C-alpha positions as CSV (number, residue, x, y, z in Angstrom):
1,K,92.0,45.9,137.6
2,L,90.9,46.4,134.0
3,N,87.8,44.8,132.8
4,I,88.6,43.5,129.3
5,I,85.5,43.2,127.2
6,T,85.5,40.1,124.9
7,R,83.0,38.3,122.8
8,D,82.8,35.6,125.5
9,S,82.1,38.1,128.3
10,I,79.4,39.7,126.3
11,R,77.9,36.3,125.6
12,K,77.9,35.4,129.2
13,N,76.2,38.7,130.2
14,T,73.6,38.4,127.4
15,L,70.3,36.5,128.0
16,P,69.5,33.7,125.7
17,S,66.4,35.5,124.5
18,Q,68.6,38.5,123.6
19,R,71.1,36.3,121.8
20,K,68.4,34.6,119.8
21,K,66.9,37.9,118.8
22,E,70.2,39.2,117.6
23,F,70.8,36.0,115.7
24,L,67.5,36.2,113.9
25,K,68.0,39.8,113.1
26,K,71.4,39.1,111.5
27,K,70.0,36.1,109.7
28,N,67.1,38.2,108.2
29,R,69.7,40.7,107.0
30,M,71.8,38.0,105.4
31,D,68.8,36.1,103.8
32,F,67.0,38.8,101.8
33,S,66.3,37.3,98.5
34,T,66.4,40.4,96.2
35,F,69.0,43.0,95.4
36,I,67.6,46.1,93.7
37,F,69.6,48.2,91.2
38,V,68.3,51.7,90.6
39,T,69.6,52.3,87.1
40,T,71.0,55.4,85.4
41,D,67.7,55.9,83.7
42,N,66.0,55.7,87.1
43,E,64.4,52.3,86.7
44,E,64.5,49.6,89.3
45,V,65.9,46.2,88.3
46,K,65.6,43.2,90.8
47,I,68.6,40.8,90.9
48,S,67.7,37.4,92.2
49,K,70.0,35.9,94.9
50,E,71.1,33.1,92.6
51,F,73.0,35.6,90.5
52,W,74.7,37.6,93.2
53,D,77.9,35.7,93.0
54,K,78.0,36.5,89.2
55,I,78.1,40.3,89.8
56,A,81.2,41.7,91.4
57,F,79.4,45.0,92.1
58,I,77.0,43.1,94.4
59,K,79.6,40.8,96.0
60,T,81.5,43.8,97.4
61,F,78.6,44.5,99.8
62,H,78.6,41.1,101.5
63,G,80.9,40.2,104.3
64,T,81.8,43.9,104.7
65,G,79.1,44.9,107.2
66,Y,76.7,46.2,104.6
67,D,74.7,43.0,104.2
68,D,71.5,44.8,105.0
69,I,71.7,47.0,102.0
70,K,68.9,46.0,99.5
71,K,68.9,48.9,97.1
72,I,71.7,50.6,95.2
73,H,71.6,53.7,93.0
74,L,74.1,53.2,90.2
75,P,76.3,56.3,89.9
76,S,75.4,58.8,87.2
77,N,78.9,58.4,85.6
78,A,78.3,54.6,85.0
79,P,78.4,53.8,81.3
80,K,75.1,53.0,79.6
81,T,73.8,50.8,82.5
82,G,70.0,51.1,82.2
83,K,67.1,48.7,82.6
84,E,67.6,47.4,79.0
85,Q,71.2,46.5,79.4
86,L,70.7,44.9,82.9
87,E,67.8,42.7,81.6
88,I,70.0,41.5,78.7
89,I,72.8,40.6,81.2
90,L,70.3,38.8,83.5
91,N,68.8,36.8,80.5
92,F,72.2,35.8,79.5
93,L,73.0,34.5,83.1
94,K,69.6,32.6,83.2
95,L,70.3,30.9,79.8
96,A,73.9,30.1,81.0
97,K,72.6,28.4,84.0
98,K,69.9,26.5,82.0
99,Y,72.4,25.2,79.4
100,D,74.9,24.3,82.0
101,T,72.2,22.2,83.7
102,L,71.1,20.6,80.4
103,T,74.5,19.6,79.3
104,Q,75.6,18.8,82.9
105,S,79.0,20.1,81.9
106,S,80.3,23.6,81.2
107,T,82.9,21.9,79.0
108,D,80.5,21.1,76.2
109,E,82.2,23.8,74.0
110,E,80.2,23.3,70.8
111,T,76.8,23.7,72.5
112,S,78.1,26.6,74.5
113,I,79.3,28.5,71.5
114,Q,76.0,27.8,69.6
115,W,73.6,29.2,72.2
116,K,75.8,32.2,73.0
117,D,76.2,33.1,69.3
118,G,72.4,32.7,68.9
119,F,71.8,34.9,71.9
120,F,74.1,37.7,70.7
121,D,72.8,37.5,67.1
122,L,69.4,38.7,68.4
123,L,70.9,41.9,69.7
124,K,71.5,45.1,67.6
125,D,75.0,46.2,67.0
126,H,74.8,49.2,69.5
127,Q,73.4,46.9,72.1
128,L,76.5,44.7,72.0
129,F,78.7,47.6,73.0
130,E,76.3,49.0,75.6
131,V,76.0,45.5,77.3
132,I,79.8,45.0,77.3
133,E,80.4,48.4,78.9
134,S,77.6,47.7,81.5
135,A,79.0,44.1,82.2
136,N,82.5,45.6,82.6
137,F,81.3,48.3,85.1
138,L,79.4,45.7,87.1
139,G,82.0,43.0,86.9
140,V,80.0,40.3,85.2
141,T,82.8,38.2,83.8
142,D,80.6,35.4,82.6
143,I,79.1,37.5,79.8
144,L,82.2,39.8,79.3
145,D,84.4,37.0,78.0
146,S,81.7,35.5,75.7
147,L,80.6,38.8,74.3
148,A,84.2,40.0,73.7
149,E,84.9,36.9,71.7
150,Y,81.6,37.3,69.7
151,I,82.4,41.0,68.9
152,A,86.0,39.9,67.8
153,K,84.5,37.3,65.4
154,R,82.0,39.9,64.0
155,I,84.9,42.3,63.3
156,G,86.9,39.6,61.6
157,R,84.0,39.2,59.1
158,L,83.9,42.9,58.1
159,N,85.3,43.5,54.6
160,T,84.9,47.3,54.0
161,M,85.1,50.6,55.8
162,E,81.4,51.1,55.2
163,E,80.7,47.8,57.1
164,M,83.1,48.8,59.9
165,E,81.4,52.2,60.3
166,A,77.9,50.6,60.3
167,F,79.0,48.1,63.0
168,F,80.7,50.6,65.3
169,G,77.9,53.2,64.7
170,Y,80.1,56.1,63.9
171,K,82.5,57.4,61.1
172,M,86.0,55.9,61.5
173,E,88.8,58.4,62.0
174,E,91.3,58.7,59.2
175,K,94.0,57.0,61.2
176,M,91.8,54.1,62.1
177,A,90.6,53.8,58.5
178,K,94.3,53.7,57.4
179,L,95.1,50.9,59.9
180,F,92.1,48.9,58.8
181,N,93.0,49.1,55.2
182,Q,96.6,48.3,56.0
183,F,95.5,45.2,58.0
184,K,93.2,44.1,55.2
185,E,96.0,44.4,52.6
186,E,98.5,42.6,54.8
187,N,96.0,39.8,55.5
188,E,95.3,39.3,51.8
189,K,99.0,39.3,51.1
190,A,99.6,36.7,53.8
191,H,96.9,34.5,52.3
192,L,98.4,34.7,48.8
193,Q,101.9,34.0,50.2
194,Q,100.6,31.0,52.0
195,E,98.8,29.7,48.9
196,E,102.0,30.2,46.9
197,K,104.0,28.4,49.6
198,D,101.6,25.4,49.7
199,K,101.7,25.2,45.9
200,E,105.5,25.1,45.9
201,E,105.6,22.6,48.6
202,A,103.1,20.4,46.8
203,E,105.2,20.8,43.6
204,K,108.4,19.8,45.5
205,L,106.8,16.7,47.0
206,K,105.5,15.7,43.6
207,K,109.0,15.9,42.0
208,E,110.5,14.0,44.9
209,E,107.9,11.3,44.6
210,E,108.5,11.0,40.8
211,K,112.3,10.7,41.5
212,R,111.7,8.1,44.1
213,V,109.5,6.0,41.8
214,K,112.0,6.4,39.0
215,V,114.9,5.2,41.2
216,E,112.9,2.3,42.5
217,K,111.9,1.2,39.0
218,A,115.5,1.5,37.7
219,W,116.7,-0.5,40.7
220,A,114.0,-3.3,40.1
221,D,114.8,-3.3,36.4
222,S,118.6,-3.8,37.1
223,L,117.9,-6.7,39.6
224,N,115.4,-8.4,37.3
225,E,117.3,-7.9,34.0
226,P,118.4,-11.2,32.5
227,D,122.2,-11.5,32.4
228,A,122.9,-14.2,29.8
229,E,126.7,-13.7,29.9
230,N,126.7,-13.1,33.6
231,V,129.2,-10.3,33.1
232,E,130.5,-8.8,36.3
233,D,133.3,-6.6,37.1
234,D,136.3,-7.4,39.2
235,I,134.4,-6.8,42.5
236,G,131.3,-8.6,41.6
237,L,129.0,-5.6,40.5
238,N,127.0,-5.8,37.3
239,P,128.2,-2.9,35.0
240,R,124.4,-2.1,34.2
241,F,123.8,-1.6,37.9
242,M,126.9,0.5,38.3
243,D,125.8,2.9,35.4
244,I,122.4,3.3,37.1
245,F,124.0,3.9,40.4
246,Y,126.4,6.5,39.1
247,K,123.5,8.2,37.3
248,W,121.5,8.3,40.4
249,I,124.3,9.8,42.4
250,I,124.8,12.6,39.9
251,E,121.1,13.5,39.9
252,H,121.2,13.7,43.7
253,L,124.7,15.0,44.2
254,E,123.7,18.3,45.8
255,N,121.7,16.4,48.5
256,M,124.3,13.7,49.0
257,Q,127.7,15.6,49.3
258,Y,127.7,15.0,52.9
259,L,127.2,11.2,52.4
260,I,129.5,10.3,49.6
261,K,132.9,10.9,51.3
262,P,132.3,8.7,54.4
263,V,130.7,5.9,52.3
264,I,133.8,5.8,50.0
265,Q,136.3,5.9,53.0
266,S,134.6,3.0,54.7
267,S,133.8,0.9,51.6
268,S,135.7,-2.0,50.1
269,I,135.6,-0.5,46.6
270,K,139.0,-0.7,44.8
271,P,141.1,2.5,44.2
272,D,139.9,2.9,40.6
273,Y,136.3,3.0,41.7
274,K,137.1,5.4,44.5
275,L,138.8,7.7,42.0
276,H,135.7,7.5,39.8
277,L,133.4,8.5,42.6
278,H,135.6,11.4,43.6
279,S,135.6,12.6,40.0
280,I,131.8,12.7,40.1
């Protein structure tokens, strides 16, 4: 007969005092409050437990049997991940928690953008790129997304190759310089085209409005014009009105070609008027 060892069988054969001791040992391993990074510049940086879930690099050690690990040496091939970069990341996480508590909502977009831009404005250009590399290596998505958006806005405000080179901290390659200049030219061209398009559209709307006002005025004049002789044609239309009507049709003929024929076919206008409209 085989004796199958199960968790229950172990529990039954373990004294309560032993079980309590094992439980406390495991609890102590799980509840340590500080995780220490030994950085690439051989400095120690303590990470408070409240930020563990914000750093993917730390989260990988929990729930995998390595919960008792308290100190990790960052690999030498890690990007610029020293004490300076880690402290910037931690300060950002602390501020993020503070502002989220103050606004009681992470959806307060305007406040969020203001404090984040203010935080990044205090950093030097080279620090921006060092921090984003460190955050990417450690998997700190909270700062990654915000910093990437900030850097994109900064690049959008650069106007010359000199500014571009100063921001990135190195001379731009010839190909990159060519692409940047091409982008700048296309961007300026697109702005000019849009301005021209807006101008043409405004002019078109102005002309249409003038025509509309003119037609409405002519219509009102024809209706209000005193008709002493009460002269009407054989279908009851005032000749003055018909002249205005024909003139209006001629002015708008191009836009009304698809309307004229069905109106004529369905109207009660006599043959001679139909012929006159067709001749227009």
